[in-house]
N, C-alpha and C positions, 0 to 999 in steps of 0.2 A: 070249559077251562081248556087252555092248552098248557101242558106240562112237559117237562126236559128232564128225564131221570140219568143221573149218572151213577152205574153200579144198577143195582134192581133184580138180582137175583140170589142175595144172601138171606141169611135168616129173618132179618127185619124186614127189608126190602122187598121180597117175594111177596109177603101179605099186602105191603103199602100196595103195590102194584096192583094186586087183584082187587082191593077194596076200591082204589081209586077208577079201573075200569068199570066195576060194577056200578059206580056213581055216575058213569057217562062222560068221563075224561077224556081228553084226547092226549094220548101219550107218545112221545119218542125217548128211546130209551139207547143212551151210549153204554154199550157193554161189550167185554173182550170175547164172549160168545164160547166160556168155558162150560157153562150150563145151559145149554140151548132148549132144555127140555122144562127149565123152568120160567121160560118166557112164553105168555100166555097169546093165544092169538089177538089179534086187534092192536097190539103194541106195533109201533114202527120203529125198526132196530136200524140202527147206526153201529155197525160194529167195528170196534178199534178201542183205543185209549186215547180220552180226552188231550194227552200232550201230543197226540199224531197231527200235523199239520192237516193232512187229509179230512182227519174228524172237523177240526176247528171251521175247514172251510164249509161243512155242508149246514152248519149252523150258522157262519155268521151274519146272514141276513133274515135271520128268524127274530121275532119277538114273541117272549114267553110269559103267560101270567104266573108261571112257577115253576123254578129251576130247584130240583131237590138231588143235593148231592151226598150220597151216602159212604163215599168212600174216599175223604179227607183225611190224610193221618198226618200230614208235615205242614209247616206255615209257609211253604213254597208254593204248594199246592194250592192253599187259599188266595196265595196274593195272584195267582195264574188266573183262578177263578174270579177274582175282583175284576182282573184287567177284561177278560173275556165276557162278563156277562154285566157290567156296570152299564146301568142305561140300555139294558137289553132284555130286564124281565122285571115283572111289579114286586116279585118276591123271591128270596132264594133262601132256601132252608138247607141246612148241613146237620149230619149227624155228627156231634160230640161226644162226651161221655160223662155221667157220673161220678166216674171215677176221679176226676179233676180234684176233689176237696181235699182241705189239708188232713193228713191222719197223724195220729188218732183224731177223732172226730172230737169237740168240744161240746156240741148241744144238739140233741135230736129234737125233731126232724129235720133233716138239712132241708134249707130252704135253698132259693137260686141264689141267694144273697151271700151265701157261708163262702168262708175263706177259701179261697183257691191258691192251692199252695202243695202240690203233691211231688215230692223231691225224691223218692226212692225209685219210680217207675219211669222209664224214657218215655213208655206210650204215653205215660198221662201229662207228663212234661211236654210233649210234643203237642196235645190236645190243647192244653192251657196257652200255649205260643200260638197255636191255630187259632185260638177262639180271641186273643188279643190283636191280631192280622185283621181278623173283622169287624171288632168292635172298634177300632181305629177306622177303618172304611166307613162304618156307618156314621160315626161322628163327623169325619172329615170331608166325606164324599155323598154320604146319603144313601150311602149303599144297604138296600132293602133286606139284610140279612135277619134269621130269625134260626139261633140257637137252639138245638133239641139235644137234652142230656138224658139219654136212657141210660139203664142200669144193666145187668144181667138180662138179656133178652134171648129167648129161647123158643124154637118151634118144635114142629112134629118130627122133625129130622135132627134135633141138636138137643143132648140131654145135657141141662146145666149141673156140670160137677166142679170141684175146685182144683182136683186134681187129676191129671190124665184126661181122656175123652170119654165118651158116653159108654161105647162098648168095651173100652177098657175096663171101666169100673162095673158094667152088667156081667162083664164076664169071669170078674172075681166073685161076684155074686154066686154066679151060678155056680161056680166051682168050689164053693164055700170056703174060699181064701177071704181072710181079712181085707177090711176096707180103709185105708190109712184117710184119717181126718184132722185136719191141722186144729192145734188147740186143744180144746175139750168139747167141741162139736157144739158148744152152745152158743156160738155167736150169732146174732141175729143176721138175716140175709135177705134180699129181696130178688126174686126173679119174675119176669113178666112176660108173658106170653104174646109174640109178636102179633097174634092178630088182635090183641087189645092195643097194642102201642100204634098198630095201623090206623086204629079209630082215632086216637089222640093224632096224630100224624096228618091225615087227610083232614082231620076237620080244622087245622091250622092253615091249609092252603086258602091262599086269598084272603087272610085274616089280617086287616091293616094292625089290629090292635096287637099283633104277635111282632111286628118288624121292631130290630132292635132290641127283643127281648132274649133271655136263656128261659129255658122251659122244661122241666122233669115230665117224663112220659112214664111212670112206672105204675106198679099195682100198691094198693094200701095192705096187702096182705102181709104179714110178717111170719118167718119161719126161720127157723134154725138149721145149719149143714146135717145136723143128725136127724132132722125130720126129713129134710130132701132124700137122703141116703135110704131112710126107713120105708118112705113112700115109693122109692124105686123096688125095693126088696119086696112089699107087698104085691106089687103086678107080677113079679116073678115068683109068687109065692113061694118066697125064701125066708129065712132069717138072715139078718146081715151081722156079721162080727164087725163093730166100729173100733178101730184103734186109733186110740188119740195120741198125735204126736206133735209136739211142740213145733212150731213154724220154723224157729232155728235149725231144728235138726232136720227138717224135712229140707229147707233150703241148702244144708250141707250135702245132701247126699242129692240134690236137682239143681245145682247153683244156677242154672239158667231161669228158675222159679222165683229166684228172690225178688226182684224188681214187682212181679204181679203181686206175689203174695204180700210183701211189706207194705206195698202201695194201694193194696185193694182188697185181696180176698181175706186176710186174717182179721180183718177189722168189719166191726159192724156196719151195716148200709140199712137207714131207714130214711126216706125222702119223703116231702111235702108235695101234695101233689095239688094245692091249693089254685096255683096259677092255670095248670092246664086245665083243671074244671071250670073256671071261671072263664077262658078265651074259648073250651069247648064244651060248652054244658052237657052235651051227650056222652063224654067221656066217663066210663066207669070200666075198669079191669074187671070183666067177667069170668076170667078164666083162672079157677083156683089152684093151687102147686099141685094138688093131688091129680086133679083131671088133666091138667095138661103133661104131668110126668106120665101118668098111664099111656096118655097118648102117645107121647114120644117113644116110651119103652116097647109098646105094642108095634109100631112103626118099625123099630130097629129089630124086632123079632120077625117080622114079617118080611124083612130085607137082607137076606144072607150077603151078598155084596157090600153091607156096610159093616160086616162083623169082620174087622180086620184085625187080628192078633199083634200085641207090642210086646214081644218076650222081653226087650230091654226095661221096659216101664215096670213090666211084672215082677223082674228080677230086683229091680230097685224098691219096691214095694215090699218084697219079701225079705229084702236085706234090713230095711227100716224096723220091719215089726220084730224080726229077729233081735237086733240092737235093742231095742225096747223091752223087749222079754227077758232078755240078759240082763238088762239094767234092773228091771223089777226083781229077777230072781236072785241078785246078788244082795239085796236087802232081806230075805229070807233067813 
């Protein structure tokens, strides 16, 4: 199978590339080359951006069984791809997002036909607009698109947390500092290891039944945010003090997080995976949260170059905790 990957060195795409190579696929990758160490041997690299004329020239006479774009975020990029690849591939897959559903969610589990209307977050709004462009092209041009909707995907070098980065949270746990969690920490969430997502995604390659469809690829394991942070702490052999603070208060201290929290993180996320299991019978998310988090934390601890402190984030967390403690004390 002849494949063109656009992107290919991110959290999800690195695992997809590795699995596709293992299955003997012929892969050409368009990539800016910022993470050359993640590009495995056997991949044909076109270094650059898909918007560049020189890159487009290199692929203009090619025909691909599969084009897989991991890095479309705007409807304008979707329109570009339709012009570039219509009639030049048998299937075009694009990574969209499960964050696009209306919040708060009215019924669980979310199916692919649930209401798409996420107004608080510009990222989600752009993904919705992007999907609309692809759907129109499928209906009017027969553009062979498959919309892949993952949720919170992570890998060995990306710890899934709700606020801050992996090291920022791990560092606070190691220093016995409280960790801020939105709400009461009991919001149920879905984190899926990229290895598992790759099985579903590669299984969609060349699958004619997936064309014109939107497909979830997530785990069926349901956990809470408290579960995630406690699992991280267990790997570190530490107790973690979780301080539960309202989403509104967190966003007041960190206004840049408002859209992300109100449009995604502060709401429950439970997804129906019936469709991916029907399309790809081999699909099953095998990595539990405890297993995946252990791998990610151990990888972080073994790589000092990833342990970059963020004093500004630390100070804001300290200020949030202090304000919360003062509020509680005022009732004593």
